[in-house]
C-alpha positions in Angstrom: -6.7 0.5 11.8 -7.5 4.4 13.0 -9.5 6.2 10.7 -7.4 8.5 8.6 -7.9 12.1 6.7 -9.4 10.9 3.4 -7.9 14.1 1.5 -4.1 13.0 2.4 -3.8 9.9 3.9 -0.2 8.3 4.2 0.0 5.0 2.6 3.0 2.4 2.2 3.2 1.2 -0.9 5.0 -2.7 -0.4 6.6 -2.7 -4.4 9.6 -3.0 -6.5 8.4 -0.9 -9.1 9.4 3.0 -7.8 7.2 4.8 -10.5 3.7 4.0 -8.2 5.4 6.5 -5.7 5.2 9.3 -8.4 1.5 8.4 -9.3 0.4 8.4 -6.0 2.6 11.5 -4.7 0.1 14.2 -5.3 -2.8 12.5 -3.2 -1.3 10.6 -0.5 2.1 10.7 1.4 3.7 7.9 0.0 6.7 5.2 1.6 7.7 3.0 -0.3 8.9 -0.1 1.2 10.3 -3.2 -1.1 9.0 -5.7 0.9 12.1 -7.5 3.1 10.2 -7.8 6.3 6.9 -6.4 7.4 8.2 -4.2 9.5 5.8 -1.7 7.3 2.5 -3.0 8.6 3.6 -1.7 12.6 2.4 2.0 11.4 -1.0 1.7 12.4 -1.7 4.9 11.4 -0.6 4.5 7.2 -2.7 2.6 4.8 -1.3 -0.5 2.6 -0.9 -1.2 -0.9 1.1 -4.6 -1.0 0.4 -7.9 -3.0 -1.3 -10.6 -1.2 1.8 -12.5 -0.1 2.9 -9.6 1.7 -0.5 -8.9 3.0 -0.7 -12.4 4.6 2.8 -12.6 6.7 2.2 -8.6 7.7 -1.4 -9.9 9.0 0.2 -12.7 11.1 2.9 -10.3 12.5 0.5 -7.9 13.3 -2.7 -8.2 14.4 -3.9 -4.9 14.0 -4.2 -5.1 10.7 -7.5 -5.2 9.0 -7.8 -5.4 5.5 -11.2 -6.4 3.2 -11.9 -7.8 0.0 -15.2 -9.4 -1.6 -14.1 -12.7 -0.1 -13.5 -16.1 -2.1 -17.2 -17.4 -3.1 -18.7 -13.1 -4.1 -18.9 -14.2 -7.7 -20.9 -17.6 -6.2 -23.8 -16.0 -5.0 -24.4 -13.1 -8.1 -27.5 -13.6 -10.4 -26.3 -15.8 -13.6 -27.8 -12.4 -15.7 -24.2 -10.9 -14.3 -21.8 -13.3 -15.2 -22.7 -14.6 -17.9 -21.6 -18.3 -17.0 -21.9 -20.9 -13.9 -19.6 -20.2 -11.1 -18.7 -22.8 -8.2 -16.0 -22.5 -5.7 -15.3 -25.7 -3.6 -11.7 -26.4 -2.1 -9.1 -28.2 -3.3 -9.2 -31.1 -1.2 -13.4 -31.9 -1.7 -12.6 -31.5 -5.7 -10.0 -34.1 -5.5 -12.3 -36.2 -3.3 -15.2 -36.1 -5.8 -14.0 -34.8 -9.3 -16.1 -32.3 -10.9 -18.3 -33.0 -14.3 -16.9 -31.5 -16.8 -18.4 -30.7 -20.5 -17.1 -29.5 -23.5 -13.6 -31.0 -22.4 -12.0 -28.2 -20.5 -13.3 -26.0 -17.3 -11.7 -22.5 -16.4 -10.0 -22.7 -12.9 -8.5 -19.9 -10.6 -7.9 -19.3 -7.4 -10.1 -16.8 -6.2 -8.3 -14.5 -4.5 -4.7 -15.5 -4.8 -2.3 -15.4 -7.7 0.4 -18.0 -7.6 2.3 -19.7 -10.5 1.4 -23.4 -8.9 -2.0 -22.9 -10.3 -2.7 -20.2 -13.1 -6.2 -19.2 -14.2 -6.5 -21.1 -17.3 -8.7 -23.7 -18.7 -8.0 -27.1 -18.3 -9.1 -30.6 -19.0 -10.0 -33.2 -15.8 -6.5 -34.5 -15.7 -5.2 -31.2 -15.8 -6.7 -29.9 -13.1 -6.8 -33.2 -11.0 -3.2 -32.7 -11.3 -2.4 -28.7 -10.6 -5.0 -29.2 -7.2 -2.7 -32.3 -5.9 -0.1 -28.9 -5.3 -2.9 -26.9 -3.6 -3.4 -27.6 0.6 -6.9 -29.6 1.2 -8.8 -26.1 2.0 -7.5 -23.7 -0.4 -10.3 -22.5 -2.1 -10.8 -23.4 -6.2 -13.2 -21.7 -8.5 -14.1 -23.3 -11.3 -16.1 -21.5 -14.1 -17.9 -21.9 -17.6 -15.3 -20.9 -20.3 -16.2 -17.7 -22.2 -13.9 -14.7 -23.7 -13.6 -11.1 -22.6 -12.9 -9.4 -25.6 -12.0 -6.0 -23.5 -12.0 -5.3 -19.9 -13.1 -1.9 -17.6 -11.7 -2.3 -13.9 -13.9 -0.1 -11.8 -13.3 1.4 -8.4 -16.2 1.2 -6.1 -17.1 3.0 -3.2 -20.4 2.7 -1.2 -21.5 1.2 -4.5 -20.7 3.8 -7.0 -17.8 3.7 -9.4 -15.6 6.6 -8.8 -12.6 5.1 -11.2 -12.2 3.7 -14.1 -9.1 1.9 -16.4 -9.6 -0.6 -19.7 -7.5 -3.1 -20.1 -7.0 -5.4 -22.9 -5.7 -9.1 -21.6 -4.7 -10.2 -25.2 -2.6 -7.2 -25.8 0.3 -5.6 -25.0 0.2 -3.1 -22.1 1.9 -0.9 -23.9 -1.1 -0.5 -26.4 -3.6 -0.4 -24.2 -3.7 4.2 -24.0 -4.7 3.4 -28.2 -7.1 0.9 -27.8 -9.0 2.7 -24.9 -12.2 4.3 -25.6 -13.8 6.1 -23.2 -17.4 6.0 -24.5 -17.4 1.9 -24.1 -15.7 2.1 -20.6 -18.4 4.5 -19.6 -20.8 2.2 -20.7 -19.3 -0.5 -18.7 -19.2 2.0 -15.9 -23.0 2.6 -16.1 -23.9 -1.0 -16.4 -22.0 -1.7 -13.6 -23.9 0.6 -11.4 -27.0 -0.1 -12.4 -26.3 -4.0 -12.1 -25.5 -3.5 -7.9 -28.5 -1.5 -7.7 -31.1 -3.3 -9.7 -29.4 -6.9 -8.3 -29.0 -5.4 -4.6 -25.4 -6.8 -5.1 -23.5 -6.3 -1.5 -20.1 -5.1 -2.1 -17.5 -3.8 0.7 -17.4 0.2 1.1 -14.6 0.1 -1.1 -13.8 -2.5 -3.8 -12.5 -2.8 -7.3 -14.8 -4.9 -9.3 -13.5 -5.9 -13.4 -16.2 -6.0 -16.3 -16.1 -7.2 -19.5 -17.7 -7.5 -22.9 -18.2 -11.2 -22.9 -19.2 -11.5 -26.9 -19.9 -16.1 -25.9 -21.8 -15.9 -22.8 -22.8 -19.5 -21.5 -26.2 -17.7 -20.5 -27.7 -14.7 -22.2 -27.1 -12.3 -24.4 -23.4 -10.6 -25.8 -22.9 -7.8 -23.6 -20.9 -6.4 -20.2 -21.0 -8.8 -17.4 -18.7 -9.1 -13.8 -15.4 -10.4 -14.2 -14.5 -10.8 -11.1 -13.6 -8.5 -7.8 -10.3 -7.2 -6.4 -9.1 -5.9 -3.2 -8.6 -2.6 -3.6 -5.6 -2.5 -1.9 -3.5 -4.8 -4.1 -5.6 -4.3 -7.3 -3.1 -2.5 -10.3 -5.0 0.7 -11.7 -3.5 0.1 -14.8 -4.2 3.4 -16.5 -6.7 5.4 -14.6 -7.2 8.5 -15.0 -9.1 9.4 -11.2 -5.9 8.5 -9.1 -7.4 10.9 -6.0 -10.4 8.2 -6.0 -8.3 5.2 -6.4 -6.4 6.2 -3.2 -9.6 6.9 -1.4 -10.9 3.6 -2.6 -7.6 1.7 -1.3 -8.2 3.9 2.6 -11.9 2.9 2.2 -11.0 -0.6 1.6 -9.1 -1.1 5.0 -10.6 1.5 7.6 -13.4 0.4 9.7 -13.5 -2.9 8.1 -16.8 -5.4 9.6 -16.8 -8.6 9.8 -18.7 -9.3 6.8 -15.5 -8.5 4.4 -12.5 -8.8 6.5 -9.9 -10.4 4.5 -7.7 -13.6 5.4 -5.5 -15.4 3.6 -6.0 -18.6 2.1 -4.1 -21.8 3.2 -1.7 -21.7 0.0 -0.7 -17.9 1.0 -0.5 -18.5 4.6 2.2 -21.7 4.2 3.9 -19.2 1.5 4.5 -16.1 3.8 5.1 -18.0 6.9 9.3 -16.8 6.2 8.4 -13.4 5.8 5.8 -13.7 8.9 9.0 -14.1 10.8 10.7 -11.1 9.8 
């Protein structure tokens, strides 16, 4: 994808949420697309903000598209001091063939880079896990984590290892309450923790990525404190209530310009299957 001027990029938002175009209009030339086909992916000069299912279809139909992500196994290789829990990513078929040993009755299981109703991110018993795995392609990445609880989370937009924007969110509370619950001092502490962690532990990250940090009150390893929850592709991550939207835009752009092989995003087998019809349009 061609390099654009970061001061005023062109961005296509693939969404039915029209208010998002108003959010980004001061910082980019925004085009809104409802995603009924993949025609928006033909414009090699436009950046994209879109769901993974649409991106899967668009990258099949438009080979010039190069999107980046941290990858499905990025969390696996982080020091446990940064995650507070054990994390192992395997493939669905392998897990069905050799079921994991689950201590404590349940395990947290999710699709690391895909969100779909057929396999929501949640706690599961072994029987529930095996039942849900049966609905996935054999090669679909599935991530298993030791259960922990995050009281609050801070979404961080990271460019070249530095946090350039942030937004607090509270998974257990209604979204309309988040602004009142936001504590800027606490959010700043999360940002500083993440920046120090990335440098101290030499954590490799894409040039533009979104990392969620959460306050973990019951880590499996270590004392209560900030931990890395997950990484998200900047080109699809919700910006919640971020105030630094110009930096959000720049991170979205950085996530799809000059993408190296190390960080190139590839849709999972499930996404490819679900988007196969859209890829023809």
